All heavy atoms as a GROMACS GRO file, in nm:
protein
  610
    1MET      N    1  12.629   9.683   9.657
    1MET     CA    2  12.554   9.791   9.614
    1MET      C    3  12.421   9.787   9.681
    1MET      O    4  12.365   9.683   9.718
    1MET     CB    5  12.538   9.777   9.457
    1MET     CG    6  12.413   9.830   9.404
    1MET     SD    7  12.386   9.829   9.221
    1MET     CE    8  12.509   9.759   9.143
    2ASN      N    9  12.354   9.904   9.704
    2ASN     CA   10  12.224   9.896   9.766
    2ASN      C   11  12.122   9.933   9.658
    2ASN      O   12  12.144   9.979   9.546
    2ASN     CB   13  12.222   9.986   9.890
    2ASN     CG   14  12.241  10.135   9.848
    2ASN    OD1   15  12.178  10.191   9.763
    2ASN    ND2   16  12.321  10.204   9.932
    3LEU      N   17  11.997   9.924   9.696
    3LEU     CA   18  11.887   9.938   9.601
    3LEU      C   19  11.877  10.083   9.552
    3LEU      O   20  11.842  10.106   9.444
    3LEU     CB   21  11.759   9.908   9.669
    3LEU     CG   22  11.624   9.892   9.586
    3LEU    CD1   23  11.648   9.799   9.474
    3LEU    CD2   24  11.513   9.855   9.664
    4LYS      N   25  11.916  10.179   9.632
    4LYS     CA   26  11.913  10.323   9.592
    4LYS      C   27  12.019  10.348   9.476
    4LYS      O   28  12.006  10.438   9.399
    4LYS     CB   29  11.936  10.417   9.707
    4LYS     CG   30  11.901  10.563   9.681
    4LYS     CD   31  11.760  10.576   9.640
    4LYS     CE   32  11.736  10.721   9.592
    4LYS     NZ   33  11.628  10.745   9.508
    5ASP      N   34  12.123  10.269   9.473
    5ASP     CA   35  12.232  10.278   9.364
    5ASP      C   36  12.196  10.208   9.233
    5ASP      O   37  12.276  10.217   9.141
    5ASP     CB   38  12.371  10.224   9.418
    5ASP     CG   39  12.414  10.298   9.540
    5ASP    OD1   40  12.382  10.419   9.553
    5ASP    OD2   41  12.478  10.238   9.622
    6ALA      N   42  12.089  10.130   9.238
    6ALA     CA   43  12.055  10.046   9.130
    6ALA      C   44  12.006  10.132   9.005
    6ALA      O   45  11.954  10.245   9.024
    6ALA     CB   46  11.939   9.951   9.154
    7ALA      N   47  12.030  10.084   8.887
    7ALA     CA   48  11.984  10.138   8.763
    7ALA      C   49  11.839  10.108   8.736
    7ALA      O   50  11.791   9.996   8.762
    7ALA     CB   51  12.066  10.099   8.648
    8GLU      N   52  11.767  10.205   8.679
    8GLU     CA   53  11.629  10.185   8.631
    8GLU      C   54  11.616  10.091   8.516
    8GLU      O   55  11.706  10.078   8.433
    8GLU     CB   56  11.566  10.319   8.593
    8GLU     CG   57  11.549  10.420   8.698
    8GLU     CD   58  11.471  10.540   8.645
    8GLU    OE1   59  11.445  10.549   8.522
    8GLU    OE2   60  11.449  10.631   8.722
    9GLY      N   61  11.519  10.003   8.530
    9GLY     CA   62  11.492   9.907   8.429
    9GLY      C   63  11.570   9.782   8.432
    9GLY      O   64  11.568   9.702   8.335
   10LYS      N   65  11.641   9.757   8.534
   10LYS     CA   66  11.723   9.640   8.550
   10LYS      C   67  11.676   9.549   8.653
   10LYS      O   68  11.613   9.581   8.748
   10LYS     CB   69  11.873   9.680   8.583
   10LYS     CG   70  11.938   9.745   8.458
   10LYS     CD   71  12.087   9.739   8.483
   10LYS     CE   72  12.155   9.777   8.348
   10LYS     NZ   73  12.302   9.757   8.359
   11ASP      N   74  11.718   9.425   8.646
   11ASP     CA   75  11.681   9.324   8.746
   11ASP      C   76  11.798   9.294   8.833
   11ASP      O   77  11.917   9.291   8.783
   11ASP     CB   78  11.634   9.188   8.668
   11ASP     CG   79  11.514   9.203   8.604
   11ASP    OD1   80  11.413   9.269   8.651
   11ASP    OD2   81  11.506   9.151   8.486
   12TYR      N   82  11.776   9.260   8.954
   12TYR     CA   83  11.885   9.235   9.057
   12TYR      C   84  11.835   9.123   9.144
   12TYR      O   85  11.716   9.084   9.148
   12TYR     CB   86  11.897   9.366   9.143
   12TYR     CG   87  11.952   9.483   9.061
   12TYR    CD1   88  11.872   9.570   9.005
   12TYR    CD2   89  12.088   9.490   9.044
   12TYR    CE1   90  11.917   9.681   8.936
   12TYR    CE2   91  12.135   9.604   8.976
   12TYR     CZ   92  12.057   9.692   8.923
   12TYR     OH   93  12.089   9.798   8.849
   13ILE      N   94  11.934   9.076   9.216
   13ILE     CA   95  11.902   8.965   9.331
   13ILE      C   96  11.924   9.038   9.462
   13ILE      O   97  12.024   9.106   9.480
   13ILE     CB   98  11.989   8.842   9.312
   13ILE    CG1   99  11.961   8.786   9.175
   13ILE    CG2  100  11.973   8.751   9.432
   13ILE    CD1  101  11.825   8.708   9.156
   14ILE      N  102  11.836   9.016   9.560
   14ILE     CA  103  11.848   9.084   9.686
   14ILE      C  104  11.948   8.986   9.762
   14ILE      O  105  11.940   8.862   9.775
   14ILE     CB  106  11.714   9.083   9.769
   14ILE    CG1  107  11.613   9.154   9.696
   14ILE    CG2  108  11.734   9.129   9.900
   14ILE    CD1  109  11.467   9.151   9.746
   15ASP      N  110  12.046   9.054   9.816
   15ASP     CA  111  12.152   8.987   9.898
   15ASP      C  112  12.112   8.978  10.047
   15ASP      O  113  12.107   8.882  10.106
   15ASP     CB  114  12.287   9.049   9.891
   15ASP     CG  115  12.354   9.038   9.756
   15ASP    OD1  116  12.336   8.929   9.679
   15ASP    OD2  117  12.421   9.126   9.709
   16ASN      N  118  12.072   9.100  10.101
   16ASN     CA  119  12.047   9.113  10.244
   16ASN      C  120  11.958   9.224  10.266
   16ASN      O  121  11.963   9.320  10.184
   16ASN     CB  122  12.182   9.108  10.319
   16ASN     CG  123  12.154   9.064  10.470
   16ASN    OD1  124  12.042   9.045  10.500
   16ASN    ND2  125  12.269   9.078  10.533
   17ILE      N  126  11.886   9.229  10.375
   17ILE     CA  127  11.824   9.351  10.424
   17ILE      C  128  11.864   9.393  10.563
   17ILE      O  129  11.846   9.298  10.652
   17ILE     CB  130  11.665   9.323  10.424
   17ILE    CG1  131  11.616   9.291  10.280
   17ILE    CG2  132  11.595   9.450  10.476
   17ILE    CD1  133  11.475   9.242  10.276
   18LEU      N  134  11.933   9.493  10.562
   18LEU     CA  135  12.016   9.536  10.693
   18LEU      C  136  11.924   9.630  10.778
   18LEU      O  137  11.945   9.748  10.777
   18LEU     CB  138  12.143   9.597  10.646
   18LEU     CG  139  12.226   9.519  10.562
   18LEU    CD1  140  12.344   9.597  10.513
   18LEU    CD2  141  12.272   9.389  10.613
   19THR      N  142  11.838   9.569  10.854
   19THR     CA  143  11.745   9.644  10.936
   19THR      C  144  11.763   9.589  11.083
   19THR      O  145  11.791   9.466  11.087
   19THR     CB  146  11.596   9.646  10.902
   19THR    OG1  147  11.540   9.528  10.924
   19THR    CG2  148  11.576   9.700  10.771
   20ASN      N  149  11.725   9.665  11.182
   20ASN     CA  150  11.716   9.603  11.317
   20ASN      C  151  11.575   9.600  11.368
   20ASN      O  152  11.553   9.590  11.489
   20ASN     CB  153  11.803   9.688  11.417
   20ASN     CG  154  11.947   9.681  11.393
   20ASN    OD1  155  12.002   9.589  11.349
   20ASN    ND2  156  12.015   9.805  11.394
   21ASP      N  157  11.490   9.607  11.274
   21ASP     CA  158  11.343   9.613  11.309
   21ASP      C  159  11.280   9.476  11.259
   21ASP      O  160  11.255   9.457  11.141
   21ASP     CB  161  11.281   9.719  11.241
   21ASP     CG  162  11.138   9.745  11.272
   21ASP    OD1  163  11.070   9.645  11.324
   21ASP    OD2  164  11.084   9.848  11.249
   22GLU      N  165  11.253   9.385  11.347
   22GLU     CA  166  11.198   9.254  11.328
   22GLU      C  167  11.065   9.262  11.253
   22GLU      O  168  11.036   9.186  11.170
   22GLU     CB  169  11.189   9.169  11.452
   22GLU     CG  170  11.162   9.018  11.420
   22GLU     CD  171  11.161   8.941  11.552
   22GLU    OE1  172  11.260   8.961  11.635
   22GLU    OE2  173  11.086   8.850  11.561
   23GLU      N  174  10.990   9.360  11.295
   23GLU     CA  175  10.847   9.375  11.236
   23GLU      C  176  10.856   9.410  11.101
   23GLU      O  177  10.787   9.361  11.014
   23GLU     CB  178  10.778   9.479  11.318
   23GLU     CG  179  10.620   9.490  11.277
   23GLU     CD  180  10.550   9.579  11.369
   23GLU    OE1  181  10.566   9.579  11.487
   23GLU    OE2  182  10.461   9.653  11.315
   24LEU      N  183  10.953   9.507  11.062
   24LEU     CA  184  10.975   9.546  10.924
   24LEU      C  185  11.027   9.426  10.839
   24LEU      O  186  10.974   9.404  10.733
   24LEU     CB  187  11.078   9.662  10.919
   24LEU     CG  188  11.106   9.710  10.781
   24LEU    CD1  189  10.985   9.765  10.709
   24LEU    CD2  190  11.216   9.826  10.787
   25ASP      N  191  11.129   9.348  10.887
   25ASP     CA  192  11.169   9.229  10.828
   25ASP      C  193  11.058   9.133  10.790
   25ASP      O  194  11.064   9.079  10.681
   25ASP     CB  195  11.278   9.155  10.912
   25ASP     CG  196  11.403   9.240  10.922
   25ASP    OD1  197  11.420   9.330  10.837
   25ASP    OD2  198  11.485   9.210  11.019
   26THR      N  199  10.972   9.108  10.885
   26THR     CA  200  10.856   9.028  10.864
   26THR      C  201  10.760   9.073  10.755
   26THR      O  202  10.712   9.004  10.669
   26THR     CB  203  10.773   9.006  11.002
   26THR    OG1  204  10.861   8.952  11.090
   26THR    CG2  205  10.659   8.909  10.982
   27PHE      N  206  10.735   9.196  10.756
   27PHE     CA  207  10.651   9.268  10.660
   27PHE      C  208  10.722   9.247  10.524
   27PHE      O  209  10.656   9.217  10.424
   27PHE     CB  210  10.630   9.416  10.692
   27PHE     CG  211  10.556   9.487  10.584
   27PHE    CD1  212  10.426   9.458  10.559
   27PHE    CD2  213  10.618   9.581  10.505
   27PHE    CE1  214  10.351   9.536  10.469
   27PHE    CE2  215  10.555   9.652  10.406
   27PHE     CZ  216  10.422   9.621  10.378
   28LEU      N  217  10.845   9.289  10.512
   28LEU     CA  218  10.922   9.274  10.380
   28LEU      C  219  10.910   9.132  10.333
   28LEU      O  220  10.886   9.110  10.213
   28LEU     CB  221  11.061   9.326  10.390
   28LEU     CG  222  11.065   9.477  10.412
   28LEU    CD1  223  11.204   9.513  10.441
   28LEU    CD2  224  11.017   9.546  10.282
   29PHE      N  225  10.933   9.038  10.412
   29PHE     CA  226  10.919   8.903  10.381
   29PHE      C  227  10.789   8.859  10.321
   29PHE      O  228  10.771   8.786  10.228
   29PHE     CB  229  10.956   8.814  10.505
   29PHE     CG  230  10.966   8.663  10.472
   29PHE    CD1  231  11.077   8.609  10.421
   29PHE    CD2  232  10.860   8.580  10.494
   29PHE    CE1  233  11.104   8.468  10.386
   29PHE    CE2  234  10.873   8.438  10.462
   29PHE     CZ  235  10.989   8.395  10.405
   30SER      N  236  10.682   8.914  10.381
   30SER     CA  237  10.541   8.887  10.338
   30SER      C  238  10.518   8.943  10.196
   30SER      O  239  10.429   8.894  10.126
   30SER     CB  240  10.443   8.937  10.438
   30SER     OG  241  10.429   9.082  10.428
   31LEU      N  242  10.601   9.038  10.168
   31LEU     CA  243  10.590   9.103  10.024
   31LEU      C  244  10.678   9.025   9.919
   31LEU      O  245  10.660   9.045   9.805
   31LEU     CB  246  10.640   9.246  10.020
   31LEU     CG  247  10.559   9.350  10.117
   31LEU    CD1  248  10.627   9.483  10.091
   31LEU    CD2  249  10.416   9.344  10.077
   32GLY      N  250  10.756   8.937   9.970
   32GLY     CA  251  10.847   8.859   9.888
   32GLY      C  252  10.985   8.931   9.873
   32GLY      O  253  11.061   8.894   9.790
   33CYS      N  254  11.012   9.024   9.965
   33CYS     CA  255  11.141   9.097   9.966
   33CYS      C  256  11.234   9.030  10.072
   33CYS      O  257  11.226   9.064  10.188
   33CYS     CB  258  11.115   9.231   9.998
   33CYS     SG  259  11.263   9.342   9.978
   34TYR      N  260  11.310   8.935  10.019
   34TYR     CA  261  11.414   8.867  10.107
   34TYR      C  262  11.532   8.820  10.021
   34TYR      O  263  11.527   8.813   9.904
   34TYR     CB  264  11.340   8.756  10.191
   34TYR     CG  265  11.263   8.665  10.086
   34TYR    CD1  266  11.328   8.562  10.020
   34TYR    CD2  267  11.132   8.676  10.087
   34TYR    CE1  268  11.254   8.484   9.946
   34TYR    CE2  269  11.057   8.592   9.998
   34TYR     CZ  270  11.123   8.494   9.927
   34TYR     OH  271  11.052   8.407   9.837
   35GLY      N  272  11.638   8.785  10.094
   35GLY     CA  273  11.762   8.733  10.032
   35GLY      C  274  11.735   8.623   9.932
   35GLY      O  275  11.654   8.526   9.962
   36GLY      N  276  11.792   8.638   9.814
   36GLY     CA  277  11.788   8.543   9.710
   36GLY      C  278  11.677   8.573   9.614
   36GLY      O  279  11.666   8.507   9.503
   37GLU      N  280  11.581   8.662   9.641
   37GLU     CA  281  11.468   8.688   9.556
   37GLU      C  282  11.500   8.790   9.452
   37GLU      O  283  11.588   8.880   9.474
   37GLU     CB  284  11.345   8.747   9.638
   37GLU     CG  285  11.223   8.762   9.564
   37GLU     CD  286  11.175   8.634   9.494
   37GLU    OE1  287  11.159   8.528   9.567
   37GLU    OE2  288  11.142   8.647   9.376
   38SER      N  289  11.445   8.781   9.333
   38SER     CA  290  11.476   8.878   9.228
   38SER      C  291  11.387   9.005   9.251
   38SER      O  292  11.276   9.005   9.310
   38SER     CB  293  11.456   8.826   9.096
   38SER     OG  294  11.320   8.800   9.071
   39ILE      N  295  11.439   9.123   9.215
   39ILE     CA  296  11.370   9.255   9.224
   39ILE      C  297  11.397   9.335   9.104
   39ILE      O  298  11.514   9.332   9.044
   39ILE     CB  299  11.423   9.329   9.356
   39ILE    CG1  300  11.333   9.450   9.380
   39ILE    CG2  301  11.562   9.346   9.347
   39ILE    CD1  302  11.356   9.503   9.516
   40HIS      N  303  11.298   9.398   9.054
   40HIS     CA  304  11.315   9.481   8.924
   40HIS      C  305  11.297   9.627   8.965
   40HIS      O  306  11.197   9.662   9.029
   40HIS     CB  307  11.207   9.446   8.817
   40HIS     CG  308  11.219   9.532   8.698
   40HIS    ND1  309  11.303   9.508   8.597
   40HIS    CD2  310  11.138   9.637   8.666
   40HIS    CE1  311  11.289   9.601   8.509
   40HIS    NE2  312  11.195   9.673   8.545
   41VAL      N  313  11.390   9.712   8.928
   41VAL     CA  314  11.384   9.860   8.960
   41VAL      C  315  11.312   9.927   8.844
   41VAL      O  316  11.374   9.938   8.730
   41VAL     CB  317  11.528   9.910   8.983
   41VAL    CG1  318  11.515  10.063   9.020
   41VAL    CG2  319  11.596   9.839   9.094
   42THR      N  320  11.196   9.970   8.877
   42THR     CA  321  11.114  10.038   8.772
   42THR      C  322  11.154  10.172   8.751
   42THR      O  323  11.176  10.224   8.637
   42THR     CB  324  10.953  10.030   8.803
   42THR    OG1  325  10.926   9.891   8.826
   42THR    CG2  326  10.877  10.088   8.705
   43SER      N  327  11.168  10.252   8.860
   43SER     CA  328  11.227  10.382   8.852
   43SER      C  329  11.282  10.425   8.995
   43SER      O  330  11.253  10.384   9.096
   43SER     CB  331  11.104  10.476   8.815
   43SER     OG  332  11.004  10.484   8.908
   44GLN      N  333  11.377  10.524   8.976
   44GLN     CA  334  11.437  10.589   9.082
   44GLN      C  335  11.382  10.725   9.110
   44GLN      O  336  11.364  10.798   9.016
   44GLN     CB  337  11.596  10.607   9.068
   44GLN     CG  338  11.669  10.477   9.064
   44GLN     CD  339  11.684  10.424   9.213
   44GLN    OE1  340  11.641  10.476   9.307
   44GLN    NE2  341  11.762  10.309   9.221
   45LEU      N  342  11.341  10.758   9.235
   45LEU     CA  343  11.276  10.890   9.268
   45LEU      C  344  11.362  10.958   9.357
   45LEU      O  345  11.449  10.895   9.428
   45LEU     CB  346  11.140  10.870   9.317
   45LEU     CG  347  11.036  10.768   9.236
   45LEU    CD1  348  10.919  10.735   9.310
   45LEU    CD2  349  11.011  10.834   9.112
   46ARG      N  350  11.342  11.080   9.382
   46ARG     CA  351  11.408  11.164   9.479
   46ARG      C  352  11.393  11.109   9.624
   46ARG      O  353  11.480  11.106   9.705
   46ARG     CB  354  11.362  11.308   9.475
   46ARG     CG  355  11.437  11.397   9.574
   46ARG     CD  356  11.393  11.550   9.549
   46ARG     NE  357  11.254  11.564   9.547
   46ARG     CZ  358  11.164  11.582   9.647
   46ARG    NH1  359  11.225  11.579   9.773
   46ARG    NH2  360  11.046  11.604   9.641
   47ASN      N  361  11.275  11.055   9.657
   47ASN     CA  362  11.248  11.021   9.788
   47ASN      C  363  11.243  10.861   9.800
   47ASN      O  364  11.184  10.797   9.901
   47ASN     CB  365  11.114  11.074   9.839
   47ASN     CG  366  10.996  11.028   9.752
   47ASN    OD1  367  11.006  10.979   9.644
   47ASN    ND2  368  10.875  11.057   9.804
   48GLY      N  369  11.296  10.781   9.696
   48GLY     CA  370  11.295  10.634   9.708
   48GLY      C  371  11.300  10.586   9.569
   48GLY      O  372  11.364  10.636   9.470
   49CYS      N  373  11.240  10.465   9.559
   49CYS     CA  374  11.229  10.414   9.427
   49CYS      C  375  11.110  10.315   9.410
   49CYS      O  376  11.049  10.280   9.512
   49CYS     CB  377  11.353  10.326   9.402
   49CYS     SG  378  11.389  10.195   9.518
   50ILE      N  379  11.064  10.290   9.292
   50ILE     CA  380  10.963  10.193   9.262
   50ILE      C  381  11.024  10.068   9.216
   50ILE      O  382  11.102  10.067   9.122
   50ILE     CB  383  10.874  10.255   9.153
   50ILE    CG1  384  10.818  10.402   9.190
   50ILE    CG2  385  10.752  10.151   9.130
   50ILE    CD1  386  10.730  10.398   9.311
   51VAL      N  387  10.975   9.964   9.288
   51VAL     CA  388  11.038   9.830   9.245
   51VAL      C  389  10.917   9.726   9.216
   51VAL      O  390  10.802   9.748   9.262
   51VAL     CB  391  11.119   9.773   9.354
   51VAL    CG1  392  11.244   9.854   9.379
   51VAL    CG2  393  11.047   9.747   9.482
   52THR      N  394  10.959   9.623   9.143
   52THR     CA  395  10.848   9.522   9.125
   52THR      C  396  10.918   9.392   9.180
   52THR      O  397  11.030   9.354   9.151
   52THR     CB  398  10.831   9.491   8.972
   52THR    OG1  399  10.781   9.611   8.913
   52THR    CG2  400  10.718   9.381   8.941
   53ILE      N  401  10.838   9.326   9.274
   53ILE     CA  402  10.874   9.205   9.331
   53ILE      C  403  10.757   9.109   9.319
   53ILE      O  404  10.640   9.143   9.353
   53ILE     CB  405  10.900   9.221   9.486
   53ILE    CG1  406  11.004   9.325   9.510
   53ILE    CG2  407  10.929   9.085   9.546
   53ILE    CD1  408  11.014   9.365   9.658
   54LYS      N  409  10.770   8.996   9.246
   54LYS     CA  410  10.670   8.891   9.228
   54LYS      C  411  10.541   8.952   9.164
   54LYS      O  412  10.435   8.931   9.217
   54LYS     CB  413  10.646   8.824   9.358
   54LYS     CG  414  10.757   8.741   9.413
   54LYS     CD  415  10.719   8.651   9.531
   54LYS     CE  416  10.832   8.570   9.572
   54LYS     NZ  417  10.804   8.443   9.624
   55ASN      N  418  10.565   9.027   9.056
   55ASN     CA  419  10.461   9.088   8.986
   55ASN      C  420  10.376   9.188   9.060
   55ASN      O  421  10.264   9.226   9.019
   55ASN     CB  422  10.362   8.976   8.926
   55ASN     CG  423  10.432   8.882   8.831
   55ASN    OD1  424  10.514   8.932   8.756
   55ASN    ND2  425  10.412   8.756   8.829
   56SER      N  426  10.432   9.246   9.171
   56SER     CA  427  10.363   9.345   9.243
   56SER      C  428  10.459   9.471   9.244
   56SER      O  429  10.572   9.444   9.270
   56SER     CB  430  10.317   9.304   9.384
   56SER     OG  431  10.224   9.213   9.376
   57ARG      N  432  10.409   9.590   9.240
   57ARG     CA  433  10.486   9.712   9.247
   57ARG      C  434  10.478   9.773   9.384
   57ARG      O  435  10.366   9.785   9.447
   57ARG     CB  436  10.425   9.821   9.146
   57ARG     CG  437  10.521   9.839   9.041
   57ARG     CD  438  10.466   9.957   8.956
   57ARG     NE  439  10.490   9.931   8.814
   57ARG     CZ  440  10.457  10.014   8.722
   57ARG    NH1  441  10.393  10.127   8.757
   57ARG    NH2  442  10.474   9.986   8.607
   58TYR      N  443  10.592   9.828   9.426
   58TYR     CA  444  10.600   9.887   9.561
   58TYR      C  445  10.693  10.013   9.556
   58TYR      O  446  10.777  10.018   9.479
   58TYR     CB  447  10.667   9.800   9.668
   58TYR     CG  448  10.590   9.658   9.672
   58TYR    CD1  449  10.638   9.553   9.624
   58TYR    CD2  450  10.474   9.657   9.757
   58TYR    CE1  451  10.566   9.429   9.629
   58TYR    CE2  452  10.402   9.539   9.766
   58TYR     CZ  453  10.452   9.429   9.705
   58TYR     OH  454  10.381   9.305   9.710
   59HIS      N  455  10.664  10.110   9.644
   59HIS     CA  456  10.741  10.218   9.658
   59HIS      C  457  10.822  10.196   9.786
   59HIS      O  458  10.771  10.160   9.891
   59HIS     CB  459  10.670  10.355   9.688
   59HIS     CG  460  10.753  10.467   9.718
   59HIS    ND1  461  10.771  10.519   9.841
   59HIS    CD2  462  10.818  10.558   9.634
   59HIS    CE1  463  10.851  10.610   9.832
   59HIS    NE2  464  10.877  10.643   9.721
   60ILE      N  465  10.968  10.202   9.773
   60ILE     CA  466  11.054  10.180   9.880
   60ILE      C  467  11.123  10.324   9.910
   60ILE      O  468  11.173  10.379   9.818
   60ILE     CB  469  11.159  10.073   9.843
   60ILE    CG1  470  11.110   9.941   9.786
   60ILE    CG2  471  11.254  10.055   9.957
   60ILE    CD1  472  11.047   9.867   9.896
   61ASP      N  473  11.100  10.373  10.037
   61ASP     CA  474  11.166  10.503  10.064
   61ASP      C  475  11.318  10.493  10.070
   61ASP      O  476  11.380  10.376  10.084
   61ASP     CB  477  11.105  10.557  10.178
   61ASP     CG  478  11.139  10.480  10.310
   61ASP    OD1  479  11.213  10.389  10.317
   61ASP    OD2  480  11.082  10.528  10.421
   62THR      N  481  11.386  10.604  10.063
   62THR     CA  482  11.530  10.610  10.058
   62THR      C  483  11.598  10.532  10.173
   62THR      O  484  11.685  10.446  10.141
   62THR     CB  485  11.578  10.754  10.049
   62THR    OG1  486  11.522  10.807   9.915
   62THR    CG2  487  11.727  10.761  10.032
   63PRO      N  488  11.560  10.557  10.302
   63PRO     CA  489  11.632  10.487  10.407
   63PRO      C  490  11.629  10.337  10.384
   63PRO      O  491  11.721  10.261  10.414
   63PRO     CB  492  11.564  10.540  10.544
   63PRO     CG  493  11.515  10.664  10.504
   63PRO     CD  494  11.473  10.653  10.350
   64LEU      N  495  11.505  10.281  10.362
   64LEU     CA  496  11.494  10.138  10.341
   64LEU      C  497  11.566  10.089  10.209
   64LEU      O  498  11.625   9.985  10.214
   64LEU     CB  499  11.346  10.099  10.336
   64LEU     CG  500  11.317   9.945  10.325
   64LEU    CD1  501  11.389   9.873  10.438
   64LEU    CD2  502  11.159   9.931  10.331
   65ALA      N  503  11.562  10.163  10.105
   65ALA     CA  504  11.627  10.130   9.980
   65ALA      C  505  11.787  10.114  10.007
   65ALA      O  506  11.856  10.036   9.955
   65ALA     CB  507  11.613  10.228   9.869
   66LYS      N  508  11.836  10.200  10.087
   66LYS     CA  509  11.981  10.199  10.133
   66LYS      C  510  12.010  10.088  10.218
   66LYS      O  511  12.136  10.036  10.228
   66LYS     CB  512  12.024  10.332  10.194
   66LYS     CG  513  12.019  10.439  10.096
   66LYS     CD  514  12.083  10.574  10.166
   66LYS     CE  515  12.082  10.681  10.057
   66LYS     NZ  516  12.136  10.802  10.120
   67ALA      N  517  11.913  10.015  10.282
   67ALA     CA  518  11.929   9.908  10.364
   67ALA      C  519  11.923   9.773  10.293
   67ALA      O  520  11.949   9.670  10.351
   67ALA     CB  521  11.835   9.915  10.486
   68ILE      N  522  11.869   9.772  10.174
   68ILE     CA  523  11.851   9.656  10.087
   68ILE      C  524  11.982   9.638  10.004
   68ILE      O  525  11.999   9.720   9.908
   68ILE     CB  526  11.727   9.658  10.011
   68ILE    CG1  527  11.603   9.664  10.095
   68ILE    CG2  528  11.715   9.543   9.919
   68ILE    CD1  529  11.476   9.693  10.044
   69THR      N  530  12.065   9.537  10.028
   69THR     CA  531  12.177   9.519   9.936
   69THR      C  532  12.143   9.412   9.827
   69THR      O  533  12.071   9.319   9.853
   69THR     CB  534  12.298   9.466  10.025
   69THR    OG1  535  12.268   9.343  10.084
   69THR    CG2  536  12.343   9.572  10.130
   70ILE      N  537  12.200   9.447   9.710
   70ILE     CA  538  12.158   9.375   9.591
   70ILE      C  539  12.278   9.351   9.492
   70ILE      O  540  12.384   9.409   9.524
   70ILE     CB  541  12.058   9.449   9.508
   70ILE    CG1  542  12.108   9.586   9.475
   70ILE    CG2  543  11.925   9.462   9.578
   70ILE    CD1  544  12.028   9.664   9.371
   71HIS      N  545  12.274   9.266   9.416
   71HIS     CA  546  12.374   9.245   9.308
   71HIS      C  547  12.304   9.217   9.176
   71HIS      O  548  12.189   9.169   9.167
   71HIS     CB  549  12.476   9.139   9.340
   71HIS     CG  550  12.410   8.991   9.331
   71HIS    ND1  551  12.351   8.935   9.452
   71HIS    CD2  552  12.404   8.904   9.230
   71HIS    CE1  553  12.316   8.818   9.420
   71HIS    NE2  554  12.345   8.794   9.286
   72GLU      N  555  12.366   9.270   9.072
   72GLU     CA  556  12.306   9.239   8.933
   72GLU      C  557  12.319   9.106   8.887
   72GLU      O  558  12.400   9.031   8.923
   72GLU     CB  559  12.388   9.338   8.829
   72GLU     CG  560  12.317   9.356   8.703
   72GLU     CD  561  12.390   9.460   8.614
   72GLU    OE1  562  12.472   9.538   8.660
   72GLU    OE2  563  12.350   9.460   8.494
   73ILE      N  564  12.205   9.065   8.814
   73ILE     CA  565  12.202   8.929   8.756
   73ILE      C  566  12.297   8.924   8.644
   73ILE      O  567  12.292   8.995   8.549
   73ILE     CB  568  12.053   8.895   8.716
   73ILE    CG1  569  11.960   8.901   8.836
   73ILE    CG2  570  12.050   8.755   8.645
   73ILE    CD1  571  11.824   8.890   8.802
   74LYS      N  572  12.389   8.840   8.651
   74LYS     CA  573  12.488   8.825   8.546
   74LYS      C  574  12.420   8.764   8.415
   74LYS      O  575  12.347   8.662   8.430
   74LYS     CB  576  12.598   8.735   8.589
   74LYS     CG  577  12.677   8.787   8.705
   74LYS     CD  578  12.747   8.910   8.671
   74LYS     CE  579  12.835   8.956   8.787
   74LYS     NZ  580  12.858   9.102   8.786
   75GLY      N  581  12.456   8.820   8.305
   75GLY     CA  582  12.400   8.766   8.173
   75GLY      C  583  12.253   8.805   8.153
   75GLY      O  584  12.195   8.757   8.065
   76ALA      N  585  12.190   8.884   8.229
   76ALA     CA  586  12.048   8.931   8.218
   76ALA      C  587  12.039   9.020   8.101
   76ALA      O  588  12.123   9.103   8.069
   76ALA     CB  589  11.996   8.987   8.340
   77VAL      N  590  11.927   8.994   8.028
   77VAL     CA  591  11.903   9.096   7.912
   77VAL      C  592  11.785   9.173   7.957
   77VAL      O  593  11.681   9.120   7.982
   77VAL     CB  594  11.873   8.992   7.782
   77VAL    CG1  595  11.832   9.090   7.668
   77VAL    CG2  596  11.987   8.914   7.742
   78THR      N  597  11.803   9.300   7.946
   78THR     CA  598  11.689   9.392   7.982
   78THR      C  599  11.609   9.421   7.844
   78THR      O  600  11.666   9.458   7.749
   78THR     CB  601  11.760   9.525   8.026
   78THR    OG1  602  11.828   9.492   8.150
   78THR    CG2  603  11.636   9.620   8.077
   79VAL      N  604  11.481   9.420   7.856
   79VAL     CA  605  11.387   9.442   7.749
   79VAL      C  606  11.322   9.566   7.759
   79VAL      O  607  11.286   9.609   7.868
   79VAL     CB  608  11.298   9.322   7.731
   79VAL    CG1  609  11.200   9.358   7.614
   79VAL    CG2  610  11.362   9.194   7.708
   0.00000   0.00000   0.00000
């Protein structure tokens, strides 16, 4: 599943970021957005989504959201 398919208000684990842009990969890594890291989907928007990574909020546009593969945390309780 990719980030654009994620449900609002749920936590996920990032599996991979599928880009061919090394500079973008480095930037995302500096934000804490990399494989194995948890990500919370705050809201889904028409042009992307709002996520929380390491207590910081970011807007991820649709093309990038579709390039971030994730999986749901098993046994997670959403509050």
